[in-house]
N, C-alpha and C positions, 0 to 999 in steps of 0.2 A: 018609517020612524028613525027619527035621529036621537039618540040617547044625549042627555044634559052634559054627561060625561064626555061627549066627543071634542078633541083637542085636548082635555087634561093631559098636562106632562107631567108623568108619577115623580121623576125627578124634583119638581118643582113643589111637588104637594107635600115629599117625604122631609125636603130641605128649610121648606119655609112653614111648613102646615103644623097642626097640632099632632100630639102620636098618632101614628099610623097604625092601622089593624089591616090585615090584608089575608088573603085566602088564594090557596091554590088548587088547582085541579088538573085533572088529565082526561085526555082524550075519550069516550067510552068506544069500546069493541062493539058493542050490541044494542037492540033496543031496549033491554031490561036496564043496561048500563046508563043509558040515555036518558032514561026518567029517573033513575037514580042521582045522576048527576041535576038535573033539572030540578029536582026538588030539594037537594040540597044549596043550589043557589037559590031558589025561593025561600029558604030558611035562613040563609045567612043575608039575603040584601038587606032587611030592615036594621040589620047590625051599622050600615051605611060605612063599608068598609073603603080605605082610602083607593083598593084597587083591589083586583084579583088576575090571577094568571093561568095560563093553560100551557101546559108542558106539550114538547115535541118529541115523538118517539125515536128511538136510536134509527138513524140513516133514513129518517125522514119517512118513516114508517106510516105516521099519523099525520102528514103534512094536511091534505085535505080536510081531515077531520079538526086539526088543530085551528084552522082559518077558518072554517063554517063556524065552528061554535063561539071562537075567541069574537068573531064578527056579530054573531048573535047576542054574545052578551052586550058589545058596545052598541048594538042598535036597539035591543028589547028590554035593557034594564037601566037602571040609573047607576050602574056601577061603570067605575073605569078598569077597561079591560088591557091586559100584555100577552103577548104570544111568545112562547119560546123561539128560537132558533138555534140551532147546533151547527158545526161543520162538518159533522159525521156524513159520510156519503154523498157529500155534494161539491162542485165543482163550483167556482167564483160566481158564474154566470147562471146557476142554478140559484144559489142565495139569493142574488137581486131578484130572480124572478119570483121566489118567495115573498121578499119584501115587497114586490110590486103587488103581489095578492094582497099583502097586509094592507098595504095603502087603499087599497080599491075595497077590502073591507071595513072602511073608517078605522082601522087599529093604528095608534100614533105611537105605542108603549111596546118595547121587544127587550125581551132578556135574552143577550147574547151569550151562548155557552161554547166552548171547543165541543162539549159533549162525550160521553163513552163511548168506546168501542161495542162494537154490537155483541162481545162475547162477554163485555162486563168492566166495571171500572176499573179493577186489577188487570186485564189485558194489556198487551204493549198497543201504545197507540200509532197507527199508521195512516198517514195524510192521504187524501184522495185525491188522484193524479187530477191536477188544474185547481185541486181546492186550497182551504187553509189548514194551517197546522195549529195556529194558537188562537186564544181567545181574544186576545189584544188585536189580533188581524180581523178579526168577526166585527169587533167594536168599530175598528175604523172605518169598516166596508159599510156598515150601517151609519155610522155619524157620516161620510161622504154621500150617501146617498140621500141624506136631507131630511126634516121632518118627523124624525122619530127620537122620543126619550129612550135611553139605553139603561137597562139593568143589567148585573153580571152577578156570578157566584163567589162566594167567599168561604174560608174554609177554617174554623177557629181549632179545627184538630187536623194534623196532617193529612193532605189530599193523597189517594193509597201512591200514585205515581211521583210523588213530590221528595226533594231531597230534604227538606228542614220546613219548620215552622216559618223560618225567615226568608225560604224560597216562596212560600204561599203570599207571603205578606209583600214579597216584591214582585209578584206576578199581579197582585190585586192593584197596586200602584200603578203598574203598567197600564193594566187595563182602564185605570181612573184616567192615566194621562193622556190615554188614546180616545176618551171621550165619553166614558161610563159617567153616568150621574149618580147610581146608588147600588149598592150592593145587597145581596141577602144570602144568607148561609144556609150550608148544609145544616142539618140536624145536629145536634148535641146536647147532652144533659147537666153540663158543667156552667153555670154563668162564668166564673173565670175565667174558661177557656175563651170564652166570646171577648170579654173585657180584655184580655192579653192579647189577643188580636186586634181589637180596636187600637190599643196601645203602640203594638208595631207599626201600625198602618201611620199613626200619627206621627211617631217619632222620623218618619220618612218625609214629614212634610206635607201629607195629603189627608183633607178631612172630607171624603168620601162617607155621606151618611151609610151605615150599615146595618140593615135589620136582620135580628137573629130568627132563623126559621125554627120552630117549634112542632115537635111532631111527639103525642101525648103516647105513653105507652100502654098499648090494651092489648096486646099480645107480646109476652117478654121474649117467647122464641122467635117470632116474626121480627122485633124489632132487633134480637140479637144479633140475626143472619143480615140484615140490611145493615147493621153496623159494622160487620167484619168486611163487608163488600165495599162500604164507601169510607171506612176507616173511623167511623164513630166509635167511641167505647162505650159501652154501659157499665157505669161505675159500679162497684162492689156494694157500696151502700145503697142504693137504686135497687138493683138485684134485690136485696135481702128485704126490703120494703114490699117489694114484689113479692116475692116467692113466699112472704111469711101468710099470705093468703092462698097457697096453693091448695087445689080443690074447691075454692070458692069464687068461680070466675065473675060475679058482681064485685066481690071485694078486691079481687085483684084490680079491676077496671076502677074501681074509685080509687083506688092506691096512685094508678098510672094517673088519674086527672089530678088527684091531689100535688103529684110530684111536679107536675106540669103545669100548676097554678103557681105552687112556691116558685119553680124557675122565672116565670113570667113575672113576678113579684118582685124578683130578684134583679131582673133585669131592667125592668121599668125604673125599681129606684135607684139603679146604678146610673142612669141616665140613658139606656138605650132609646132611639128613636121611635121604635114600636114595636110589633111582632108580627110575624109571618108565619101563619097557620098552614099544614102539609094534611089537609082535610080528606085527602082517598076518596072525595067524592061522596063524604056524608058529613052530616051538619052536626051530630048530635055531642060528640066529643067537645068540639069548638063550644059550641055553646055552653056545655057543663063547664069548661075552663071558664068563660066569660062570665057565670054564674059564681064561681068561687072568687073570681076578679071583682066582683062587683058591678062589671060593665052592665047596661041595660039596655033593651031597644027604646 
């Protein structure tokens, strides 16, 4: 079965289409995780997302699962699927082999990432012998392979290994000039951080569409730990609103959904081209945010 979405280029959809809504999943580790993933996909498909993406484990640890899951989405659903690809642990020849696997599976959209070292995003970066050092190099490799629409990462707050916010903007500009057609940001919690990133990139003469990445706070401890790893600050005002419901998990969750919906409203009102949701392979929180935004199936 060939999906109606086959051949759709996400870069074109984001730049020329209506507001984009997209979802990110990760490859399941076991049978129970597989069922949870496909339940989330079934729940979210009726929202007609512009695209969905599937992440790629550190050092290629999920390579076969990423290819399989992304290919199945492309074949068996109406959704446009994008697979991630990172430089970590791969030679140039191995990366070309992964791209061949994607093409064979009917996948024509790739998120090209440098990726984090297996020790975590704050660990020193050591390139693989015969591999690549920068995401822009991976973008060039995917571009030269032909046939793919290319997305890249963007950072509203400083990347853990970056010298400055201006350096991050320079890196994104380099990726755009290498062939990236759109970008998706790391999670963040202040709309002004997103718009400041857009302004920095536009000031450098680059108009690449930048989709804001949304992660609702359903567990404050988990989000704070993840934020520390990736360089995302959880603002004091956000912590205060969530912590006010300490001891009442349902109320804390509701506050997290409200905060995410308010952020989404501010982003769309300010001109963001869409929203990209980090689903953690569950659909409920995303559907609750859509309800708060009056987005209906």
